[in-house]
C-alpha positions, 0 to 999 in steps of 0.5 A: 462676186459672181459674173452674169452672162446673157442668153447669147453667151450662155447658149454658145457655152451650152452648145460647146459643152456638148462636145465633152460627152466623151469625158462622161463616157470615160467615167464608165470605164472599169477602174481595173482596166483603165489608166488611173491618171486618165480617169482622174483627169476625165473626172475633173473635166466632168466635175468642171463641166457639171459645175458650169451646167449647174449655173447655165442650166442642164437643158438647152431650153431655159427661160432665163435671159441672164445667168449668174456664174457661181462656178469657181474661177479656176474651174471656169477657166479650165472649161473655157480653155477646153472650149477654146482649144476645141473651137480652135482645132475645128477652125484649123481643120476647116481652113485646111479643108477649105483650101482643098478643091475636089475635082469631082465637084462643080464650081457651084457645088464647091462654092455652096460647100464653102458657104456652109463651111464659113457658116459653121466657122462663124459659130466657132468664132462667136464661141471663141469671142464669148470665151475671150470676153469671159476670160477677160472678165467682161460679158456682152 
């Protein structure tokens, strides 16, 4: 039975998939000069990503409000794991950056920068919540 996700969940996944463009670029590497295992792994990641895009749409602007996920569960899990790993890495990096105070900046500039960083982190946290719900078999 295919799962259905709503627009918010779909948009979070779609935006997260933009991070995986390097895998598509990897496929353009000539076979003779590249690492075969690395190439095959990139191909699998691209295939998984494309399978999800088939379900949620290839363009961000999509009029649907609900999206049926027909992607195989193992493929979906691989994509979700990669999205989670990417978001967690960004969040870790942002936490480290937030703890650093640049002596060149005024307290007001630092506070403004912290607010912008928190806003970006909120987006990654929302994406992680969507991933977690999908991994648990639920949707919003």
